[in-house]
N, CA, C, O and the ligand as a Tripos MOL2 file, in Angstrom:
@<TRIPOS>MOLECULE
protein
  281   279    71     0     0
PROTEIN
NO_CHARGES

@<TRIPOS>ATOM
      1 N           0.8310   -1.2140    0.0000 N.3       1 MET1
      2 CA          0.0000    0.0000    0.0000 C.3       1 MET1
      3 C           0.8600    1.2570    0.0000 C.2       1 MET1
      4 O           0.5490    2.2380   -0.6750 O.2       1 MET1
      5 N           1.9650    1.2120    0.7800 N.am      2 HIS2
      6 CA          2.8400    2.3810    0.8140 C.3       2 HIS2
      7 C           3.4980    2.6300   -0.5340 C.2       2 HIS2
      8 O           3.7550    3.7700   -0.9180 O.2       2 HIS2
      9 N           3.7660    1.5380   -1.2430 N.am      3 ILE3
     10 CA          4.3840    1.6930   -2.5660 C.3       3 ILE3
     11 C           3.4190    2.3980   -3.5070 C.2       3 ILE3
     12 O           3.8180    3.2550   -4.2950 O.2       3 ILE3
     13 N           2.1550    2.0330   -3.4160 N.am      4 LEU4
     14 CA          1.1360    2.6380   -4.2840 C.3       4 LEU4
     15 C           1.0370    4.1410   -4.0180 C.2       4 LEU4
     16 O           0.9880    4.9430   -4.9510 O.2       4 LEU4
     17 N           1.0070    4.5150   -2.7310 N.am      5 ILE5
     18 CA          0.9270    5.9440   -2.3840 C.3       5 ILE5
     19 C           2.1610    6.6780   -2.8990 C.2       5 ILE5
     20 O           2.0540    7.7850   -3.4270 O.2       5 ILE5
     21 N           3.3370    6.0560   -2.7440 N.am      6 GLY6
     22 CA          4.5760    6.6610   -3.2370 C.3       6 GLY6
     23 C           4.5390    6.8850   -4.7330 C.2       6 GLY6
     24 O           4.9850    7.9190   -5.2310 O.2       6 GLY6
     25 N           4.0000    5.9020   -5.4490 N.am      7 LEU7
     26 CA          3.9090    6.0370   -6.9000 C.3       7 LEU7
     27 C           2.9830    7.1810   -7.2880 C.2       7 LEU7
     28 O           3.2860    7.9460   -8.2040 O.2       7 LEU7
     29 N           1.8620    7.2990   -6.5970 N.am      8 ILE8
     30 CA          0.8990    8.3690   -6.9070 C.3       8 ILE8
     31 C           1.5340    9.7320   -6.6360 C.2       8 ILE8
     32 O           1.3970   10.6550   -7.4390 O.2       8 ILE8
     33 N           2.2340    9.8570   -5.4970 N.am      9 VAL9
     34 CA          2.8890   11.1290   -5.1520 C.3       9 VAL9
     35 C           3.9460   11.4720   -6.2090 C.2       9 VAL9
     36 O           4.0340   12.6160   -6.6560 O.2       9 VAL9
     37 N           4.7450   10.4770   -6.6060 N.am     10 ALA10
     38 CA          5.7770   10.7150   -7.6140 C.3      10 ALA10
     39 C           5.1420   11.1490   -8.9300 C.2      10 ALA10
     40 O           5.6480   12.0450   -9.6050 O.2      10 ALA10
     41 N           4.0400   10.5160   -9.2870 N.am     11 PHE11
     42 CA          3.3510   10.8500  -10.5300 C.3      11 PHE11
     43 C           2.8520   12.2910  -10.4960 C.2      11 PHE11
     44 O           2.9910   13.0230  -11.4760 O.2      11 PHE11
     45 N           2.2670   12.7010   -9.3570 N.am     12 LEU12
     46 CA          1.7680   14.0750   -9.2250 C.3      12 LEU12
     47 C           2.9190   15.0780   -9.2970 C.2      12 LEU12
     48 O           2.7850   16.1390   -9.9070 O.2      12 LEU12
     49 N           4.0570   14.7390   -8.6690 N.am     13 LEU13
     50 CA          5.2140   15.6380   -8.7050 C.3      13 LEU13
     51 C           5.6980   15.8240  -10.1410 C.2      13 LEU13
     52 O           6.0000   16.9420  -10.5590 O.2      13 LEU13
     53 N           5.7700   14.7250  -10.8960 N.am     14 VAL14
     54 CA          6.2040   14.8070  -12.3020 C.3      14 VAL14
     55 C           5.2510   15.6950  -13.0840 C.2      14 VAL14
     56 O           5.6830   16.5120  -13.8970 O.2      14 VAL14
     57 N           3.9520   15.5360  -12.8380 N.am     15 LEU15
     58 CA          2.9640   16.3570  -13.5380 C.3      15 LEU15
     59 C           3.1780   17.8360  -13.2390 C.2      15 LEU15
     60 O           3.1610   18.6640  -14.1490 O.2      15 LEU15
     61 N           3.3800   18.1710  -11.9530 N.am     16 LEU16
     62 CA          3.5610   19.5680  -11.5620 C.3      16 LEU16
     63 C           4.8210   20.1460  -12.1990 C.2      16 LEU16
     64 O           4.7910   21.2470  -12.7480 O.2      16 LEU16
     65 N           5.9300   19.4050  -12.1290 N.am     17 LEU17
     66 CA          7.1920   19.9010  -12.6850 C.3      17 LEU17
     67 C           7.0930   20.0580  -14.1970 C.2      17 LEU17
     68 O           7.6250   21.0120  -14.7640 O.2      17 LEU17
     69 N           6.4160   19.1250  -14.8450 N.am     18 THR18
     70 CA          6.2780   19.2060  -16.2980 C.3      18 THR18
     71 C           5.4630   20.4270  -16.6860 C.2      18 THR18
     72 O           5.7900   21.1250  -17.6460 O.2      18 THR18
     73 N           4.3850   20.6830  -15.9240 N.am     19 ASN19
     74 CA          3.5570   21.8400  -16.2430 C.3      19 ASN19
     75 C           4.3430   23.1320  -16.1090 C.2      19 ASN19
     76 O           4.1610   24.0580  -16.9000 O.2      19 ASN19
     77 N           5.2310   23.2010  -15.0950 N.am     20 ARG20
     78 CA          6.0060   24.4310  -14.9180 C.3      20 ARG20
     79 C           6.9740   24.6360  -16.0680 C.2      20 ARG20
     80 O           7.2100   25.7620  -16.5040 O.2      20 ARG20
     81 N           7.5310   23.5360  -16.5540 N.am     21 LYS21
     82 CA          8.5040   23.6790  -17.6380 C.3      21 LYS21
     83 C           7.8380   24.0740  -18.9410 C.2      21 LYS21
     84 O           8.4100   24.8260  -19.7300 O.2      21 LYS21
     85 N           6.6430   23.5790  -19.1710 N.am     22 THR22
     86 CA          5.9790   23.8350  -20.4460 C.3      22 THR22
     87 C           4.9970   24.9860  -20.3430 C.2      22 THR22
     88 O           4.1330   25.1560  -21.2040 O.2      22 THR22
     89 N           5.1330   25.7870  -19.2710 N.am     23 ARG23
     90 CA          4.1830   26.8740  -19.1020 C.3      23 ARG23
     91 C           4.3880   27.9560  -20.1560 C.2      23 ARG23
     92 O           3.4420   28.6360  -20.5520 O.2      23 ARG23
     93 N           5.6410   28.1110  -20.6090 N.am     24 ASN24
     94 CA          5.9260   29.1540  -21.5910 C.3      24 ASN24
     95 C           5.2320   28.8640  -22.9150 C.2      24 ASN24
     96 O           4.9210   27.7230  -23.2560 O.2      24 ASN24
     97 N           5.0140   29.9190  -23.6210 N.am     25 CYS25
     98 CA          4.3330   29.8050  -24.8970 C.3      25 CYS25
     99 C           5.1960   29.0730  -25.9060 C.2      25 CYS25
    100 O           6.4250   29.1220  -25.8570 O.2      25 CYS25
    101 N           4.5380   28.4080  -26.8030 N.am     26 ARG26
    102 CA          5.2050   27.8460  -27.9760 C.3      26 ARG26
    103 C           4.6550   28.5760  -29.1880 C.2      26 ARG26
    104 O           3.5440   28.3160  -29.6490 O.2      26 ARG26
    105 N           5.4670   29.4960  -29.6890 N.am     27 TRP27
    106 CA          5.0030   30.3710  -30.7620 C.3      27 TRP27
    107 C           5.1890   29.7230  -32.1190 C.2      27 TRP27
    108 O           6.2100   29.0910  -32.3890 O.2      27 TRP27
    109 N           4.1940   29.8890  -32.9620 N.am     28 ARG28
    110 CA          4.2720   29.4440  -34.3480 C.3      28 ARG28
    111 C           3.9950   30.6590  -35.2260 C.2      28 ARG28
    112 O           3.0900   31.4510  -34.9600 O.2      28 ARG28
    113 N           4.7970   30.7820  -36.2770 N.am     29 ALA29
    114 CA          4.6020   31.9050  -37.1870 C.3      29 ALA29
    115 C           3.2730   31.7560  -37.9120 C.2      29 ALA29
    116 O           2.9130   30.6690  -38.3640 O.2      29 ALA29
    117 N           2.5640   32.8470  -38.0130 N.am     30 ASN30
    118 CA          1.2760   32.8610  -38.7030 C.3      30 ASN30
    119 C           1.3870   33.8250  -39.8770 C.2      30 ASN30
    120 O           0.9700   34.9820  -39.8100 O.2      30 ASN30
    121 N           1.9770   33.2930  -40.9740 N.am     31 ARG31
    122 CA          2.2970   34.1560  -42.1160 C.3      31 ARG31
    123 C           1.0620   34.8210  -42.7160 C.2      31 ARG31
    124 O           1.1500   35.9230  -43.2560 O.2      31 ARG31
    125 N          -0.0700   34.1650  -42.6250 N.am     32 ARG32
    126 CA         -1.2670   34.7260  -43.2520 C.3      32 ARG32
    127 C          -1.7380   35.9870  -42.5360 C.2      32 ARG32
    128 O          -2.4060   36.8340  -43.1270 O.2      32 ARG32
    129 N          -1.3760   36.1060  -41.2300 N.am     33 ALA33
    130 CA         -1.8240   37.2680  -40.4640 C.3      33 ALA33
    131 C          -0.7590   38.3610  -40.4330 C.2      33 ALA33
    132 O          -0.9370   39.3790  -39.7650 O.2      33 ALA33
    133 N           0.3570   38.1550  -41.1600 N.am     34 ASP34
    134 CA          1.4140   39.1730  -41.1790 C.3      34 ASP34
    135 C           0.8740   40.4970  -41.7080 C.2      34 ASP34
    136 O           0.1260   40.5420  -42.6850 O.2      34 ASP34
    137 N           1.2750   41.5680  -41.0350 N.am     35 THR35
    138 CA          0.9730   42.8920  -41.5540 C.3      35 THR35
    139 C           2.2880   43.5290  -41.9710 C.2      35 THR35
    140 O           3.3490   42.9650  -41.7060 O.2      35 THR35
    141 N           2.2490   44.6860  -42.6160 N.am     36 ASP36
    142 CA          3.4660   45.2910  -43.1490 C.3      36 ASP36
    143 C           4.4890   45.5590  -42.0550 C.2      36 ASP36
    144 O           4.2600   46.3640  -41.1530 O.2      36 ASP36
    145 N           5.6290   44.8640  -42.1520 N.am     37 GLY37
    146 CA          6.7190   45.0540  -41.2160 C.3      37 GLY37
    147 C           6.5640   44.3100  -39.9090 C.2      37 GLY37
    148 O           7.4810   44.3100  -39.0880 O.2      37 GLY37
    149 N           5.4370   43.6820  -39.6990 N.am     38 ARG38
    150 CA          5.2340   42.9730  -38.4370 C.3      38 ARG38
    151 C           4.8990   41.5110  -38.7090 C.2      38 ARG38
    152 O           4.0560   41.1930  -39.5490 O.2      38 ARG38
    153 N           5.5850   40.6220  -37.9730 N.am     39 ALA39
    154 CA          5.3280   39.1910  -38.1180 C.3      39 ALA39
    155 C           4.2860   38.7610  -37.0860 C.2      39 ALA39
    156 O           4.3660   39.1210  -35.9110 O.2      39 ALA39
    157 N           3.3320   38.0040  -37.5400 N.am     40 ALA40
    158 CA          2.2820   37.5280  -36.6380 C.3      40 ALA40
    159 C           2.6810   36.1820  -36.0520 C.2      40 ALA40
    160 O           3.2130   35.3210  -36.7530 O.2      40 ALA40
    161 N           2.4200   36.0090  -34.7590 N.am     41 TRP41
    162 CA          2.7510   34.7630  -34.0700 C.3      41 TRP41
    163 C           1.5230   34.2640  -33.3340 C.2      41 TRP41
    164 O           0.7360   35.0370  -32.7880 O.2      41 TRP41
    165 N           1.3870   32.9570  -33.3350 N.am     42 HIS42
    166 CA          0.2620   32.3210  -32.6510 C.3      42 HIS42
    167 C           0.8140   31.3030  -31.6600 C.2      42 HIS42
    168 O           1.6570   30.4800  -32.0180 O.2      42 HIS42
    169 N           0.3430   31.3570  -30.4150 N.am     43 CYS43
    170 CA          0.8100   30.4390  -29.3870 C.3      43 CYS43
    171 C          -0.0800   29.1960  -29.3830 C.2      43 CYS43
    172 O          -1.3000   29.2780  -29.2400 O.2      43 CYS43
    173 N           0.5740   28.0430  -29.5470 N.am     44 VAL44
    174 CA         -0.2120   26.8080  -29.5670 C.3      44 VAL44
    175 C          -0.5190   26.3310  -28.1540 C.2      44 VAL44
    176 O          -1.3320   25.4260  -27.9670 O.2      44 VAL44
    177 N           0.1370   26.9450  -27.1430 N.am     45 THR45
    178 CA         -0.0940   26.5280  -25.7610 C.3      45 THR45
    179 C          -1.3220   27.2110  -25.1810 C.2      45 THR45
    180 O          -2.1930   26.5580  -24.6060 O.2      45 THR45
    181 N          -1.3870   28.5290  -25.3350 N.am     46 CYS46
    182 CA         -2.4840   29.2610  -24.7070 C.3      46 CYS46
    183 C          -3.3710   29.9520  -25.7370 C.2      46 CYS46
    184 O          -4.3940   30.5320  -25.3710 O.2      46 CYS46
    185 N          -3.0050   29.9030  -27.0130 N.am     47 GLY47
    186 CA         -3.8470   30.4870  -28.0450 C.3      47 GLY47
    187 C          -3.6810   31.9750  -28.2060 C.2      47 GLY47
    188 O          -4.4830   32.6110  -28.8900 O.2      47 GLY47
    189 N          -2.6330   32.5670  -27.5790 N.am     48 ALA48
    190 CA         -2.4270   34.0030  -27.6700 C.3      48 ALA48
    191 C          -1.9280   34.3990  -29.0490 C.2      48 ALA48
    192 O          -1.2610   33.6160  -29.7250 O.2      48 ALA48
    193 N          -2.2530   35.6150  -29.4650 N.am     49 GLN49
    194 CA         -1.7640   36.1870  -30.7100 C.3      49 GLN49
    195 C          -0.8140   37.3150  -30.3630 C.2      49 GLN49
    196 O          -1.0750   38.0790  -29.4330 O.2      49 GLN49
    197 N           0.3020   37.4360  -31.1050 N.am     50 SER50
    198 CA          1.2370   38.5140  -30.8510 C.3      50 SER50
    199 C           1.9240   38.9110  -32.1500 C.2      50 SER50
    200 O           1.9740   38.1430  -33.1110 O.2      50 SER50
    201 N           2.4510   40.1320  -32.1530 N.am     51 PHE51
    202 CA          3.1720   40.6280  -33.3160 C.3      51 PHE51
    203 C           4.5600   41.0730  -32.8840 C.2      51 PHE51
    204 O           4.7280   41.6470  -31.8080 O.2      51 PHE51
    205 N           5.5610   40.8070  -33.7300 N.am     52 THR52
    206 CA          6.9090   41.2900  -33.4760 C.3      52 THR52
    207 C           7.4100   41.9970  -34.7190 C.2      52 THR52
    208 O           7.0000   41.6960  -35.8400 O.2      52 THR52
    209 N           8.3100   42.9500  -34.4910 N.am     53 THR53
    210 CA          8.8540   43.7110  -35.6160 C.3      53 THR53
    211 C          10.1980   43.1760  -36.0730 C.2      53 THR53
    212 O          10.6660   43.5330  -37.1540 O.2      53 THR53
    213 N          10.8420   42.3110  -35.2570 N.am     54 ASP54
    214 CA         12.1630   41.8050  -35.6360 C.3      54 ASP54
    215 C          12.0790   40.4250  -36.2810 C.2      54 ASP54
    216 O          13.1090   39.8380  -36.6140 O.2      54 ASP54
    217 N          10.8840   39.9050  -36.4580 N.am     55 GLY55
    218 CA         10.7310   38.6180  -37.1170 C.3      55 GLY55
    219 C          10.9940   37.4210  -36.2340 C.2      55 GLY55
    220 O          10.8980   36.2800  -36.6860 O.2      55 GLY55
    221 N          11.3280   37.6710  -34.9640 N.am     56 LYS56
    222 CA         11.5830   36.5690  -34.0400 C.3      56 LYS56
    223 C          10.3510   36.3110  -33.1770 C.2      56 LYS56
    224 O           9.5030   37.1870  -33.0050 O.2      56 LYS56
    225 N          10.2700   35.1110  -32.6460 N.am     57 ALA57
    226 CA          9.1320   34.7550  -31.8060 C.3      57 ALA57
    227 C           9.1850   35.5410  -30.5000 C.2      57 ALA57
    228 O          10.2740   35.8070  -29.9910 O.2      57 ALA57
    229 N           8.0400   35.9170  -29.9520 N.am     58 PRO58
    230 CA          8.0060   36.6090  -28.6560 C.3      58 PRO58
    231 C           8.6040   35.7410  -27.5590 C.2      58 PRO58
    232 O           8.5550   34.5130  -27.6330 O.2      58 PRO58
    233 N           9.1670   36.3840  -26.5430 N.am     59 GLN59
    234 CA          9.8140   35.6550  -25.4590 C.3      59 GLN59
    235 C           8.8880   35.4430  -24.2730 C.2      59 GLN59
    236 O           9.1910   34.6390  -23.3920 O.2      59 GLN59
    237 N           7.7910   36.1340  -24.2330 N.am     60 THR60
    238 CA          6.9140   36.0630  -23.0740 C.3      60 THR60
    239 C           5.6350   35.3220  -23.4180 C.2      60 THR60
    240 O           5.2090   35.2820  -24.5730 O.2      60 THR60
    241 N           5.0320   34.7360  -22.3910 N.am     61 CYS61
    242 CA          3.7430   34.0800  -22.5720 C.3      61 CYS61
    243 C           2.6550   35.0680  -22.2130 C.2      61 CYS61
    244 O           2.6020   35.5600  -21.0850 O.2      61 CYS61
    245 N           1.8010   35.3550  -23.1510 N.am     62 HIS62
    246 CA          0.7630   36.3410  -22.9040 C.3      62 HIS62
    247 C          -0.3600   35.7970  -22.0380 C.2      62 HIS62
    248 O          -1.2560   36.5360  -21.6290 O.2      62 HIS62
    249 N          -0.3060   34.5090  -21.7630 N.am     63 ALA63
    250 CA         -1.3000   33.9470  -20.8530 C.3      63 ALA63
    251 C          -0.9600   34.3270  -19.4150 C.2      63 ALA63
    252 O          -1.8500   34.4310  -18.5710 O.2      63 ALA63
    253 N           0.3440   34.5370  -19.1330 N.am     64 GLU64
    254 CA          0.7620   34.8640  -17.7760 C.3      64 GLU64
    255 C           0.8380   36.3660  -17.5500 C.2      64 GLU64
    256 O           0.4810   36.8580  -16.4800 O.2      64 GLU64
    257 N           1.3040   37.0940  -18.5620 N.am     65 THR65
    258 CA          1.4250   38.5410  -18.4160 C.3      65 THR65
    259 C           0.1870   39.2040  -19.0190 C.2      65 THR65
    260 O          -0.0240   39.1190  -20.2290 O.2      65 THR65
    261 N          -0.6140   39.8440  -18.2190 N.am     66 PRO66
    262 CA         -1.7870   40.5220  -18.7390 C.3      66 PRO66
    263 C          -1.3850   41.6830  -19.6330 C.2      66 PRO66
    264 O          -0.3350   42.2920  -19.4240 O.2      66 PRO66
    265 N          -2.2020   41.9940  -20.6190 N.am     67 PRO67
    266 CA         -1.8740   43.1030  -21.5130 C.3      67 PRO67
    267 C          -1.7750   44.4020  -20.7510 C.2      67 PRO67
    268 O          -2.5490   44.6350  -19.8230 O.2      67 PRO67
    269 N          -0.8190   45.2720  -21.1310 N.am     68 PRO68
    270 CA         -0.6600   46.5370  -20.4120 C.3      68 PRO68
    271 C          -1.8950   47.4280  -20.5690 C.2      68 PRO68
    272 O          -2.5030   47.5130  -21.6360 O.2      68 PRO68
    273 N          -2.2320   48.0760  -19.4740 N.am     69 THR69
    274 CA         -3.3770   48.9590  -19.5340 C.3      69 THR69
    275 C          -2.9830   50.2760  -20.1730 C.2      69 THR69
    276 O          -1.8550   50.7380  -20.0010 O.2      69 THR69
    277 N          -3.8860   50.8750  -20.8970 N.am     70 LEU70
    278 CA         -3.5780   52.1070  -21.6040 C.3      70 LEU70
    279 C          -3.6910   53.3160  -20.6660 C.2      70 LEU70
    280 O          -3.4660   54.4500  -21.0910 O.2      70 LEU70
    281 ZN          0.9890   31.1200  -24.5630 Zn       71 ZN71
@<TRIPOS>BOND
     1     1     2 1
     2     2     3 1
     3     3     4 2
     4     3     5 am
     5     5     6 1
     6     6     7 1
     7     7     8 2
     8     7     9 am
     9     9    10 1
    10    10    11 1
    11    11    12 2
    12    11    13 am
    13    13    14 1
    14    14    15 1
    15    15    16 2
    16    15    17 am
    17    17    18 1
    18    18    19 1
    19    19    20 2
    20    19    21 am
    21    21    22 1
    22    22    23 1
    23    23    24 2
    24    23    25 am
    25    25    26 1
    26    26    27 1
    27    27    28 2
    28    27    29 am
    29    29    30 1
    30    30    31 1
    31    31    32 2
    32    31    33 am
    33    33    34 1
    34    34    35 1
    35    35    36 2
    36    35    37 am
    37    37    38 1
    38    38    39 1
    39    39    40 2
    40    39    41 am
    41    41    42 1
    42    42    43 1
    43    43    44 2
    44    43    45 am
    45    45    46 1
    46    46    47 1
    47    47    48 2
    48    47    49 am
    49    49    50 1
    50    50    51 1
    51    51    52 2
    52    51    53 am
    53    53    54 1
    54    54    55 1
    55    55    56 2
    56    55    57 am
    57    57    58 1
    58    58    59 1
    59    59    60 2
    60    59    61 am
    61    61    62 1
    62    62    63 1
    63    63    64 2
    64    63    65 am
    65    65    66 1
    66    66    67 1
    67    67    68 2
    68    67    69 am
    69    69    70 1
    70    70    71 1
    71    71    72 2
    72    71    73 am
    73    73    74 1
    74    74    75 1
    75    75    76 2
    76    75    77 am
    77    77    78 1
    78    78    79 1
    79    79    80 2
    80    79    81 am
    81    81    82 1
    82    82    83 1
    83    83    84 2
    84    83    85 am
    85    85    86 1
    86    86    87 1
    87    87    88 2
    88    87    89 am
    89    89    90 1
    90    90    91 1
    91    91    92 2
    92    91    93 am
    93    93    94 1
    94    94    95 1
    95    95    96 2
    96    95    97 am
    97    97    98 1
    98    98    99 1
    99    99   100 2
   100    99   101 am
   101   101   102 1
   102   102   103 1
   103   103   104 2
   104   103   105 am
   105   105   106 1
   106   106   107 1
   107   107   108 2
   108   107   109 am
   109   109   110 1
   110   110   111 1
   111   111   112 2
   112   111   113 am
   113   113   114 1
   114   114   115 1
   115   115   116 2
   116   115   117 am
   117   117   118 1
   118   118   119 1
   119   119   120 2
   120   119   121 am
   121   121   122 1
   122   122   123 1
   123   123   124 2
   124   123   125 am
   125   125   126 1
   126   126   127 1
   127   127   128 2
   128   127   129 am
   129   129   130 1
   130   130   131 1
   131   131   132 2
   132   131   133 am
   133   133   134 1
   134   134   135 1
   135   135   136 2
   136   135   137 am
   137   137   138 1
   138   138   139 1
   139   139   140 2
   140   139   141 am
   141   141   142 1
   142   142   143 1
   143   143   144 2
   144   143   145 am
   145   145   146 1
   146   146   147 1
   147   147   148 2
   148   147   149 am
   149   149   150 1
   150   150   151 1
   151   151   152 2
   152   151   153 am
   153   153   154 1
   154   154   155 1
   155   155   156 2
   156   155   157 am
   157   157   158 1
   158   158   159 1
   159   159   160 2
   160   159   161 am
   161   161   162 1
   162   162   163 1
   163   163   164 2
   164   163   165 am
   165   165   166 1
   166   166   167 1
   167   167   168 2
   168   167   169 am
   169   169   170 1
   170   170   171 1
   171   171   172 2
   172   171   173 am
   173   173   174 1
   174   174   175 1
   175   175   176 2
   176   175   177 am
   177   177   178 1
   178   178   179 1
   179   179   180 2
   180   179   181 am
   181   181   182 1
   182   182   183 1
   183   183   184 2
   184   183   185 am
   185   185   186 1
   186   186   187 1
   187   187   188 2
   188   187   189 am
   189   189   190 1
   190   190   191 1
   191   191   192 2
   192   191   193 am
   193   193   194 1
   194   194   195 1
   195   195   196 2
   196   195   197 am
   197   197   198 1
   198   198   199 1
   199   199   200 2
   200   199   201 am
   201   201   202 1
   202   202   203 1
   203   203   204 2
   204   203   205 am
   205   205   206 1
   206   206   207 1
   207   207   208 2
   208   207   209 am
   209   209   210 1
   210   210   211 1
   211   211   212 2
   212   211   213 am
   213   213   214 1
   214   214   215 1
   215   215   216 2
   216   215   217 am
   217   217   218 1
   218   218   219 1
   219   219   220 2
   220   219   221 am
   221   221   222 1
   222   222   223 1
   223   223   224 2
   224   223   225 am
   225   225   226 1
   226   226   227 1
   227   227   228 2
   228   227   229 am
   229   229   230 1
   230   230   231 1
   231   231   232 2
   232   231   233 am
   233   233   234 1
   234   234   235 1
   235   235   236 2
   236   235   237 am
   237   237   238 1
   238   238   239 1
   239   239   240 2
   240   239   241 am
   241   241   242 1
   242   242   243 1
   243   243   244 2
   244   243   245 am
   245   245   246 1
   246   246   247 1
   247   247   248 2
   248   247   249 am
   249   249   250 1
   250   250   251 1
   251   251   252 2
   252   251   253 am
   253   253   254 1
   254   254   255 1
   255   255   256 2
   256   255   257 am
   257   257   258 1
   258   258   259 1
   259   259   260 2
   260   259   261 am
   261   261   262 1
   262   262   263 1
   263   263   264 2
   264   263   265 am
   265   265   266 1
   266   266   267 1
   267   267   268 2
   268   267   269 am
   269   269   270 1
   270   270   271 1
   271   271   272 2
   272   271   273 am
   273   273   274 1
   274   274   275 1
   275   275   276 2
   276   275   277 am
   277   277   278 1
   278   278   279 1
   279   279   280 2
@<TRIPOS>SUBSTRUCTURE
     1 MET1         2 RESIDUE 1 A MET
     2 HIS2         6 RESIDUE 1 A HIS
     3 ILE3        10 RESIDUE 1 A ILE
     4 LEU4        14 RESIDUE 1 A LEU
     5 ILE5        18 RESIDUE 1 A ILE
     6 GLY6        22 RESIDUE 1 A GLY
     7 LEU7        26 RESIDUE 1 A LEU
     8 ILE8        30 RESIDUE 1 A ILE
     9 VAL9        34 RESIDUE 1 A VAL
    10 ALA10       38 RESIDUE 1 A ALA
    11 PHE11       42 RESIDUE 1 A PHE
    12 LEU12       46 RESIDUE 1 A LEU
    13 LEU13       50 RESIDUE 1 A LEU
    14 VAL14       54 RESIDUE 1 A VAL
    15 LEU15       58 RESIDUE 1 A LEU
    16 LEU16       62 RESIDUE 1 A LEU
    17 LEU17       66 RESIDUE 1 A LEU
    18 THR18       70 RESIDUE 1 A THR
    19 ASN19       74 RESIDUE 1 A ASN
    20 ARG20       78 RESIDUE 1 A ARG
    21 LYS21       82 RESIDUE 1 A LYS
    22 THR22       86 RESIDUE 1 A THR
    23 ARG23       90 RESIDUE 1 A ARG
    24 ASN24       94 RESIDUE 1 A ASN
    25 CYS25       98 RESIDUE 1 A CYS
    26 ARG26      102 RESIDUE 1 A ARG
    27 TRP27      106 RESIDUE 1 A TRP
    28 ARG28      110 RESIDUE 1 A ARG
    29 ALA29      114 RESIDUE 1 A ALA
    30 ASN30      118 RESIDUE 1 A ASN
    31 ARG31      122 RESIDUE 1 A ARG
    32 ARG32      126 RESIDUE 1 A ARG
    33 ALA33      130 RESIDUE 1 A ALA
    34 ASP34      134 RESIDUE 1 A ASP
    35 THR35      138 RESIDUE 1 A THR
    36 ASP36      142 RESIDUE 1 A ASP
    37 GLY37      146 RESIDUE 1 A GLY
    38 ARG38      150 RESIDUE 1 A ARG
    39 ALA39      154 RESIDUE 1 A ALA
    40 ALA40      158 RESIDUE 1 A ALA
    41 TRP41      162 RESIDUE 1 A TRP
    42 HIS42      166 RESIDUE 1 A HIS
    43 CYS43      170 RESIDUE 1 A CYS
    44 VAL44      174 RESIDUE 1 A VAL
    45 THR45      178 RESIDUE 1 A THR
    46 CYS46      182 RESIDUE 1 A CYS
    47 GLY47      186 RESIDUE 1 A GLY
    48 ALA48      190 RESIDUE 1 A ALA
    49 GLN49      194 RESIDUE 1 A GLN
    50 SER50      198 RESIDUE 1 A SER
    51 PHE51      202 RESIDUE 1 A PHE
    52 THR52      206 RESIDUE 1 A THR
    53 THR53      210 RESIDUE 1 A THR
    54 ASP54      214 RESIDUE 1 A ASP
    55 GLY55      218 RESIDUE 1 A GLY
    56 LYS56      222 RESIDUE 1 A LYS
    57 ALA57      226 RESIDUE 1 A ALA
    58 PRO58      230 RESIDUE 1 A PRO
    59 GLN59      234 RESIDUE 1 A GLN
    60 THR60      238 RESIDUE 1 A THR
    61 CYS61      242 RESIDUE 1 A CYS
    62 HIS62      246 RESIDUE 1 A HIS
    63 ALA63      250 RESIDUE 1 A ALA
    64 GLU64      254 RESIDUE 1 A GLU
    65 THR65      258 RESIDUE 1 A THR
    66 PRO66      262 RESIDUE 1 A PRO
    67 PRO67      266 RESIDUE 1 A PRO
    68 PRO68      270 RESIDUE 1 A PRO
    69 THR69      274 RESIDUE 1 A THR
    70 LEU70      278 RESIDUE 1 A LEU
    71 ZN71       281 GROUP 0 **** ****
């Protein structure tokens, strides 16, 4: 019985650690949404949309950082 509990705890720990590692966005270029001079990016993790001017993927996850207030 103790082995079973240990296995469940280990499994939950792996799940938690994995979620923390994969929390960041995984950006994919969305060429169809490109506007002049700006590259469109779509996050497959949280579904966020973002634009960059240097053609590189954004470094931040927009699911964690709320959009700046105007
Ligand atoms: Zn994201």
